[in-house]
LUMKOLKOL-760237 format. One record per residue (C-alpha): residue in one letter; x negated, z, y negated. Coordinates in steps of 0.05 Angstrom, whole numbers, plus 5000, padded with zeros to 4 digits. Example, Ala and Ser with C-alpha at 12.3 -4.5 7.8 and 13.67 -1.06 7.14 Angstrom:
<atoms>
+------+------+------+------+
: rest :    X :    Z :    Y :
+------+------+------+------+
:    a : 4754 : 5156 : 5090 :
:    s : 4727 : 5143 : 5021 :
+------+------+------+------+
</atoms>
This chain:
<atoms>
+------+------+------+------+
: rest :    X :    Z :    Y :
+------+------+------+------+
:    m : 6680 : 1549 : 1377 :
:    a : 6671 : 1557 : 1302 :
:    d : 6695 : 1620 : 1268 :
:    p : 6762 : 1601 : 1237 :
:    n : 6747 : 1646 : 1176 :
:    k : 6680 : 1614 : 1159 :
:    a : 6671 : 1552 : 1116 :
:    p : 6596 : 1538 : 1109 :
:    g : 6605 : 1465 : 1086 :
:    p : 6608 : 1439 : 1015 :
:    d : 6683 : 1423 : 1020 :
:    g : 6700 : 1496 : 1031 :
:    f : 6752 : 1481 : 1085 :
:    s : 6745 : 1521 : 1149 :
:    s : 6770 : 1505 : 1219 :
:    g : 6825 : 1557 : 1208 :
:    f : 6851 : 1517 : 1149 :
:    f : 6858 : 1454 : 1190 :
:    k : 6891 : 1491 : 1248 :
:    r : 6940 : 1527 : 1204 :
:    h : 6961 : 1465 : 1165 :
:    w : 6953 : 1414 : 1221 :
:    d : 7025 : 1391 : 1216 :
:    i : 7011 : 1369 : 1144 :
:    l : 6939 : 1344 : 1152 :
:    k : 6940 : 1312 : 1221 :
:    f : 6957 : 1241 : 1198 :
:    q : 6904 : 1241 : 1143 :
:    v : 6851 : 1269 : 1190 :
:    v : 6866 : 1218 : 1244 :
:    e : 6864 : 1163 : 1193 :
:    v : 6796 : 1184 : 1167 :
:    v : 6767 : 1189 : 1238 :
:    q : 6795 : 1122 : 1260 :
:    e : 6770 : 1088 : 1196 :
:    f : 6700 : 1113 : 1210 :
:    f : 6700 : 1087 : 1282 :
:    t : 6729 : 1021 : 1260 :
:    k : 6689 : 1006 : 1196 :
:    g : 6628 : 1049 : 1209 :
:    k : 6624 : 1078 : 1139 :
:    l : 6625 : 1149 : 1113 :
:    l : 6641 : 1173 : 1043 :
:    k : 6580 : 1205 : 1012 :
:    e : 6622 : 1266 : 0994 :
:    l : 6641 : 1273 : 1068 :
:    n : 6568 : 1273 : 1091 :
:    h : 6541 : 1319 : 1037 :
:    t : 6504 : 1379 : 1065 :
:    f : 6484 : 1448 : 1042 :
:    l : 6414 : 1470 : 1066 :
:    t : 6407 : 1544 : 1081 :
:    l : 6336 : 1569 : 1088 :
:    v : 6331 : 1618 : 1146 :
:    p : 6265 : 1658 : 1151 :
:    k : 6227 : 1649 : 1216 :
:    k : 6193 : 1717 : 1210 :
:    e : 6195 : 1780 : 1170 :
:    g : 6163 : 1777 : 1101 :
:    a : 6168 : 1701 : 1096 :
:    t : 6140 : 1675 : 1030 :
:    a : 6115 : 1604 : 1041 :
:    l : 6163 : 1545 : 1049 :
:    a : 6136 : 1533 : 1119 :
:    d : 6161 : 1602 : 1139 :
:    f : 6234 : 1581 : 1131 :
:    r : 6278 : 1538 : 1176 :
:    p : 6327 : 1492 : 1140 :
:    i : 6396 : 1497 : 1172 :
:    a : 6447 : 1444 : 1152 :
:    c : 6517 : 1467 : 1135 :
:    c : 6560 : 1405 : 1144 :
:    n : 6632 : 1392 : 1123 :
:    y : 6682 : 1409 : 1176 :
:    l : 6714 : 1340 : 1175 :
:    y : 6646 : 1309 : 1189 :
:    k : 6638 : 1358 : 1247 :
:    i : 6704 : 1333 : 1276 :
:    i : 6676 : 1262 : 1277 :
:    t : 6609 : 1282 : 1307 :
:    h : 6641 : 1327 : 1359 :
:    l : 6680 : 1267 : 1384 :
:    m : 6616 : 1227 : 1388 :
:    c : 6581 : 1284 : 1425 :
:    r : 6637 : 1285 : 1477 :
:    r : 6626 : 1211 : 1490 :
:    m : 6551 : 1221 : 1497 :
:    e : 6557 : 1280 : 1545 :
:    g : 6580 : 1238 : 1602 :
:    i : 6519 : 1191 : 1601 :
:    m : 6462 : 1237 : 1580 :
:    q : 6448 : 1259 : 1652 :
:    d : 6437 : 1186 : 1672 :
:    l : 6394 : 1170 : 1612 :
:    v : 6349 : 1232 : 1610 :
:    s : 6299 : 1247 : 1665 :
:    p : 6301 : 1313 : 1704 :
:    n : 6241 : 1338 : 1664 :
:    q : 6288 : 1356 : 1608 :
:    a : 6340 : 1411 : 1615 :
:    a : 6366 : 1425 : 1545 :
:    f : 6435 : 1400 : 1524 :
:    i : 6445 : 1364 : 1590 :
:    k : 6508 : 1382 : 1628 :
:    g : 6494 : 1409 : 1698 :
:    r : 6422 : 1430 : 1683 :
:    s : 6402 : 1503 : 1678 :
:    i : 6351 : 1538 : 1635 :
:    v : 6339 : 1587 : 1692 :
:    e : 6320 : 1532 : 1741 :
:    h : 6275 : 1503 : 1687 :
:    s : 6240 : 1570 : 1678 :
:    l : 6233 : 1581 : 1753 :
:    l : 6200 : 1513 : 1761 :
:    a : 6151 : 1528 : 1706 :
:    h : 6132 : 1593 : 1741 :
:    e : 6122 : 1557 : 1807 :
:    m : 6076 : 1506 : 1775 :
:    v : 6027 : 1559 : 1749 :
:    r : 6033 : 1605 : 1810 :
:    g : 5969 : 1580 : 1843 :
:    f : 5924 : 1580 : 1782 :
:    s : 5885 : 1640 : 1808 :
:    r : 5877 : 1613 : 1878 :
:    p : 5824 : 1565 : 1905 :
:    g : 5846 : 1494 : 1912 :
:    g : 5821 : 1449 : 1857 :
:    e : 5821 : 1448 : 1782 :
:    k : 5887 : 1454 : 1745 :
:    a : 5909 : 1455 : 1673 :
:    c : 5973 : 1476 : 1637 :
:    v : 5980 : 1452 : 1565 :
:    k : 6032 : 1483 : 1519 :
:    l : 6046 : 1434 : 1463 :
:    d : 6080 : 1455 : 1399 :
:    l : 6112 : 1403 : 1354 :
:    r : 6107 : 1412 : 1279 :
:    k : 6178 : 1416 : 1249 :
:    a : 6203 : 1374 : 1306 :
:    y : 6274 : 1357 : 1280 :
:    d : 6250 : 1343 : 1209 :
:    m : 6196 : 1292 : 1230 :
:    v : 6238 : 1244 : 1273 :
:    n : 6232 : 1171 : 1253 :
:    r : 6303 : 1146 : 1247 :
:    d : 6287 : 1072 : 1256 :
:    f : 6250 : 1089 : 1320 :
:    l : 6310 : 1129 : 1345 :
:    c : 6358 : 1071 : 1333 :
:    h : 6311 : 1022 : 1366 :
:    l : 6303 : 1069 : 1426 :
:    m : 6378 : 1075 : 1433 :
:    t : 6384 : 0999 : 1433 :
:    v : 6331 : 0995 : 1488 :
:    m : 6369 : 1047 : 1528 :
:    g : 6430 : 1002 : 1528 :
:    f : 6474 : 1032 : 1474 :
:    a : 6521 : 0983 : 1441 :
:    d : 6502 : 0957 : 1372 :
:    h : 6565 : 0985 : 1341 :
:    w : 6550 : 1054 : 1369 :
:    v : 6479 : 1051 : 1343 :
:    a : 6506 : 1031 : 1275 :
:    l : 6552 : 1092 : 1276 :
:    i : 6494 : 1138 : 1292 :
:    r : 6452 : 1106 : 1237 :
:    e : 6508 : 1117 : 1187 :
:    c : 6513 : 1191 : 1206 :
:    i : 6439 : 1206 : 1199 :
:    t : 6420 : 1162 : 1140 :
:    s : 6479 : 1171 : 1092 :
:    s : 6471 : 1246 : 1086 :
:    t : 6455 : 1280 : 1019 :
:    f : 6431 : 1351 : 1009 :
:    s : 6435 : 1411 : 0963 :
:    v : 6396 : 1475 : 0974 :
:    l : 6432 : 1541 : 0975 :
:    i : 6394 : 1595 : 0938 :
:    q : 6429 : 1662 : 0938 :
:    g : 6494 : 1626 : 0954 :
:    v : 6489 : 1577 : 0896 :
:    p : 6475 : 1503 : 0910 :
:    y : 6416 : 1471 : 0873 :
:    g : 6394 : 1398 : 0870 :
:    y : 6421 : 1334 : 0899 :
:    f : 6375 : 1290 : 0940 :
:    q : 6370 : 1245 : 1001 :
:    s : 6321 : 1243 : 1059 :
:    n : 6287 : 1185 : 1094 :
:    r : 6269 : 1218 : 1160 :
:    g : 6288 : 1274 : 1207 :
:    l : 6351 : 1303 : 1239 :
:    r : 6392 : 1359 : 1211 :
:    q : 6391 : 1426 : 1247 :
:    g : 6464 : 1443 : 1247 :
:    d : 6490 : 1373 : 1258 :
:    p : 6526 : 1371 : 1327 :
:    l : 6493 : 1303 : 1341 :
:    s : 6421 : 1326 : 1329 :
:    p : 6407 : 1360 : 1397 :
:    y : 6429 : 1298 : 1436 :
:    l : 6390 : 1250 : 1391 :
:    f : 6327 : 1293 : 1395 :
:    t : 6333 : 1294 : 1470 :
:    l : 6333 : 1218 : 1471 :
:    v : 6271 : 1217 : 1427 :
:    m : 6234 : 1264 : 1475 :
:    e : 6250 : 1217 : 1532 :
:    y : 6199 : 1170 : 1501 :
:    f : 6146 : 1223 : 1516 :
:    t : 6169 : 1224 : 1589 :
:    c : 6162 : 1148 : 1592 :
:    l : 6090 : 1152 : 1566 :
:    m : 6072 : 1206 : 1617 :
:    d : 6103 : 1168 : 1675 :
:    l : 6068 : 1104 : 1655 :
:    a : 6001 : 1141 : 1652 :
:    v : 6013 : 1169 : 1722 :
:    h : 6032 : 1101 : 1748 :
:    r : 5967 : 1071 : 1721 :
:    g : 5926 : 1127 : 1751 :
:    r : 5902 : 1156 : 1685 :
:    l : 5939 : 1222 : 1696 :
:    v : 5938 : 1260 : 1761 :
:    p : 5995 : 1311 : 1773 :
:    l : 5980 : 1379 : 1804 :
:    f : 6022 : 1366 : 1866 :
:    r : 6021 : 1295 : 1891 :
:    r : 6068 : 1307 : 1949 :
:    i : 6127 : 1322 : 1902 :
:    d : 6170 : 1260 : 1889 :
:    p : 6180 : 1249 : 1832 :
:    p : 6116 : 1284 : 1809 :
:    v : 6123 : 1340 : 1759 :
:    t : 6074 : 1327 : 1703 :
:    h : 6112 : 1361 : 1647 :
:    l : 6173 : 1402 : 1629 :
:    i : 6213 : 1395 : 1564 :
:    y : 6265 : 1443 : 1537 :
:    a : 6285 : 1419 : 1468 :
:    d : 6219 : 1420 : 1430 :
:    d : 6182 : 1465 : 1480 :
:    l : 6133 : 1423 : 1521 :
:    l : 6092 : 1443 : 1581 :
:    v : 6043 : 1394 : 1613 :
:    f : 6014 : 1404 : 1683 :
:    i : 5955 : 1358 : 1701 :
:    q : 5887 : 1358 : 1734 :
:    p : 5838 : 1368 : 1676 :
:    s : 5792 : 1309 : 1686 :
:    t : 5760 : 1280 : 1624 :
:    m : 5801 : 1216 : 1631 :
:    g : 5865 : 1256 : 1641 :
:    l : 5854 : 1298 : 1578 :
:    q : 5836 : 1238 : 1537 :
:    t : 5898 : 1202 : 1562 :
:    l : 5942 : 1262 : 1542 :
:    a : 5910 : 1263 : 1473 :
:    g : 5924 : 1188 : 1466 :
:    i : 5997 : 1199 : 1487 :
:    m : 6006 : 1250 : 1432 :
:    e : 5978 : 1201 : 1381 :
:    d : 6025 : 1147 : 1406 :
:    l : 6083 : 1196 : 1401 :
:    k : 6064 : 1211 : 1329 :
:    s : 6055 : 1137 : 1311 :
:    f : 6123 : 1114 : 1337 :
:    s : 6170 : 1174 : 1336 :
:    g : 6139 : 1213 : 1279 :
:    l : 6132 : 1277 : 1320 :
:    q : 6066 : 1311 : 1304 :
:    l : 6027 : 1360 : 1346 :
:    n : 6016 : 1429 : 1316 :
:    r : 5945 : 1442 : 1339 :
:    e : 5944 : 1513 : 1311 :
:    k : 6000 : 1536 : 1357 :
:    s : 5985 : 1492 : 1418 :
:    r : 5943 : 1521 : 1475 :
:    v : 5911 : 1497 : 1539 :
:    y : 5905 : 1542 : 1601 :
:    f : 5857 : 1527 : 1658 :
:    s : 5856 : 1553 : 1729 :
:    s : 5801 : 1600 : 1751 :
:    r : 5763 : 1544 : 1787 :
:    c : 5754 : 1502 : 1724 :
:    s : 5685 : 1497 : 1693 :
:    q : 5666 : 1477 : 1622 :
:    k : 5733 : 1501 : 1595 :
:    e : 5713 : 1500 : 1522 :
:    e : 5687 : 1428 : 1526 :
:    r : 5750 : 1405 : 1560 :
:    a : 5794 : 1439 : 1508 :
:    d : 5755 : 1403 : 1453 :
:    v : 5776 : 1337 : 1484 :
:    l : 5848 : 1355 : 1467 :
:    g : 5829 : 1386 : 1401 :
:    i : 5868 : 1450 : 1414 :
:    a : 5846 : 1521 : 1430 :
:    r : 5838 : 1549 : 1500 :
:    s : 5873 : 1613 : 1521 :
:    d : 5891 : 1653 : 1583 :
:    l : 5957 : 1664 : 1617 :
:    p : 6008 : 1696 : 1611 :
:    v : 6043 : 1659 : 1554 :
:    r : 6115 : 1664 : 1530 :
:    y : 6157 : 1604 : 1552 :
:    l : 6232 : 1603 : 1540 :
:    g : 6227 : 1676 : 1521 :
:    v : 6198 : 1699 : 1587 :
:    p : 6124 : 1711 : 1604 :
:    l : 6094 : 1654 : 1644 :
:    t : 6045 : 1690 : 1691 :
:    v : 5999 : 1669 : 1747 :
:    n : 6017 : 1729 : 1791 :
:    y : 6074 : 1779 : 1787 :
:    a : 6090 : 1802 : 1717 :
:    r : 6060 : 1868 : 1695 :
:    d : 6092 : 1921 : 1652 :
:    q : 6052 : 1900 : 1591 :
:    d : 6073 : 1827 : 1602 :
:    c : 6146 : 1848 : 1596 :
:    r : 6137 : 1887 : 1532 :
:    g : 6178 : 1834 : 1496 :
:    l : 6241 : 1853 : 1534 :
:    v : 6233 : 1927 : 1516 :
:    e : 6219 : 1910 : 1443 :
:    y : 6281 : 1866 : 1441 :
:    v : 6325 : 1922 : 1467 :
:    q : 6294 : 1971 : 1418 :
:    r : 6309 : 1924 : 1360 :
:    r : 6381 : 1917 : 1381 :
:    v : 6394 : 1991 : 1388 :
:    e : 6354 : 2013 : 1327 :
:    g : 6382 : 1963 : 1277 :
:    w : 6428 : 1984 : 1221 :
:    q : 6484 : 1942 : 1252 :
:    a : 6482 : 1983 : 1316 :
:    a : 6478 : 2049 : 1279 :
:    g : 6551 : 2044 : 1256 :
:    l : 6581 : 2024 : 1322 :
:    s : 6633 : 2066 : 1357 :
:    f : 6627 : 2086 : 1429 :
:    g : 6667 : 2025 : 1450 :
:    g : 6624 : 1981 : 1406 :
:    r : 6561 : 2008 : 1439 :
:    i : 6590 : 1993 : 1508 :
:    e : 6604 : 1922 : 1487 :
:    l : 6535 : 1912 : 1457 :
:    i : 6502 : 1935 : 1522 :
:    r : 6549 : 1895 : 1566 :
:    s : 6551 : 1829 : 1529 :
:    v : 6484 : 1825 : 1493 :
:    i : 6430 : 1869 : 1525 :
:    s : 6454 : 1859 : 1597 :
:    a : 6456 : 1784 : 1588 :
:    v : 6384 : 1781 : 1564 :
:    a : 6360 : 1828 : 1618 :
:    h : 6395 : 1787 : 1672 :
:    f : 6362 : 1724 : 1646 :
:    w : 6294 : 1757 : 1654 :
:    l : 6314 : 1780 : 1724 :
:    q : 6333 : 1710 : 1744 :
:    s : 6266 : 1683 : 1721 :
:    i : 6215 : 1736 : 1742 :
:    l : 6209 : 1800 : 1782 :
:    l : 6211 : 1856 : 1732 :
:    p : 6164 : 1915 : 1741 :
:    v : 6197 : 1982 : 1758 :
:    a : 6168 : 2014 : 1694 :
:    t : 6200 : 1961 : 1651 :
:    i : 6267 : 1970 : 1685 :
:    r : 6266 : 2045 : 1674 :
:    r : 6248 : 2036 : 1600 :
:    v : 6306 : 1988 : 1589 :
:    e : 6355 : 2033 : 1625 :
:    r : 6331 : 2094 : 1588 :
:    l : 6340 : 2059 : 1521 :
:    c : 6410 : 2036 : 1540 :
:    a : 6431 : 2104 : 1566 :
:    d : 6406 : 2141 : 1505 :
:    f : 6437 : 2091 : 1457 :
:    l : 6504 : 2094 : 1494 :
:    w : 6512 : 2169 : 1493 :
:    r : 6474 : 2188 : 1431 :
:    g : 6483 : 2126 : 1388 :
:    v : 6409 : 2128 : 1372 :
:    c : 6344 : 2105 : 1405 :
:    m : 6301 : 2153 : 1446 :
:    r : 6249 : 2157 : 1391 :
:    s : 6302 : 2180 : 1341 :
:    r : 6329 : 2250 : 1351 :
:    g : 6395 : 2252 : 1316 :
:    s : 6459 : 2288 : 1332 :
:    s : 6490 : 2271 : 1398 :
:    s : 6554 : 2229 : 1397 :
:    v : 6575 : 2257 : 1464 :
:    g : 6604 : 2316 : 1429 :
:    p : 6602 : 2392 : 1439 :
:    g : 6614 : 2419 : 1508 :
:    r : 6593 : 2355 : 1543 :
:    r : 6528 : 2345 : 1580 :
:    v : 6497 : 2285 : 1612 :
:    v : 6460 : 2293 : 1679 :
:    w : 6416 : 2231 : 1680 :
:    g : 6385 : 2243 : 1748 :
:    s : 6452 : 2239 : 1785 :
:    g : 6485 : 2188 : 1740 :
:    r : 6543 : 2236 : 1728 :
:    c : 6570 : 2269 : 1666 :
:    w : 6593 : 2341 : 1658 :
:    r : 6655 : 2342 : 1616 :
:    s : 6700 : 2401 : 1601 :
:    g : 6672 : 2439 : 1661 :
:    r : 6687 : 2384 : 1711 :
:    l : 6636 : 2339 : 1744 :
:    q : 6660 : 2267 : 1741 :
:    r : 6630 : 2200 : 1757 :
:    s : 6616 : 2163 : 1692 :
:    s : 6641 : 2091 : 1686 :
:    w : 6591 : 2067 : 1634 :
:    p : 6563 : 1996 : 1633 :
:    g : 6493 : 2023 : 1647 :
:    d : 6515 : 2030 : 1720 :
:    s : 6524 : 1956 : 1727 :
:    l : 6459 : 1942 : 1690 :
:    a : 6422 : 1992 : 1732 :
:    g : 6451 : 1963 : 1795 :
:    g : 6429 : 1893 : 1776 :
:    l : 6360 : 1915 : 1757 :
:    s : 6351 : 1960 : 1818 :
:    g : 6377 : 1908 : 1866 :
:    r : 6324 : 1859 : 1844 :
:    t : 6266 : 1906 : 1857 :
:    g : 6293 : 1949 : 1913 :
:    c : 6281 : 2013 : 1873 :
:    t : 6328 : 2067 : 1847 :
:    p : 6322 : 2077 : 1772 :
:    d : 6307 : 2148 : 1753 :
:    m : 6359 : 2162 : 1700 :
+------+------+------+------+
</atoms>
């Protein structure tokens, strides 16, 4: 649900404006929506877009270090949200089980668990195996629109519906926001807008072409999946633009995969980012460097981050889960968290930090040391308002002591059980490992 007080689009009208004055605007809004679905045309002012450049990392200087986010008019979002609702009901039938993003009824947790199961036996004897992590260069921005429309026609979409999609993605114009001021006025001839409600669904359809190429190669015997007894065979997993390929690393198989990526580039426009792509071989593989050269990407060793969680051969170690601890530290050390009240700190732990920790717990078995670090950070932030490494004044107040070992607090001379959200977090973390956190 969009924030009713925000109006990122060029028209300046927020969702709150339409809701508040709906009695006056409803007939005009319905007329505009119906006219689009009937005639298939959009006013250029309605499809004008502000591009906001969001840095991908700290200290971003080059243009490639920024991600262009499209801020569309709210009236255009009303139209595209209606189109998205119509597409939701058929996406599950059109998209293969290899994809889990933006498909109703499919879970990112199940997707992550399947990826872990696929690499679980990489350190055991039993044949040569390869896991290839493919990174797409500016995936949304490189999509060939003509190919997308042709693909939708092949999938069975009506010509009128394809024409509506084409109008939405080709009639857009752009201005770039620099320090809140729009500059320039230009069009684009390729790509999908990040921020357009339609873009995730359309990109998912484009990635289905990669699945078709992989399935065709398996059917012809040019690619051999890791587990032949699984039906259908799992040769790859896709979550948005994150790709994992699992194959037996024969020379023919690696050459076939390289050819598939070239075909994907030729037709859909999606290009492989060889600098960020990596291939991982099992311990039984020989000539690893020569096989990696066939793909033209670098070889590396597991673990690797996939969907935010370390993808490991065996159980995750404490050093593999450093990303979770660093994430919690960033949340509790930021300037936004420094000004939170006690209730605000409770809500941050309960709704943000606990949600991320529980996602990790559903995907992997967290080490005891990692659990204790996370709980220590949360406890110190809750009662002090600062991180463990910062020694500021305690927000608990004078005359109040916290006894971490027993999970109780001493307040005004009386020993009481504390009802802080760290108890629920600690219970969830401890229940997964069978240990009792030392706090």
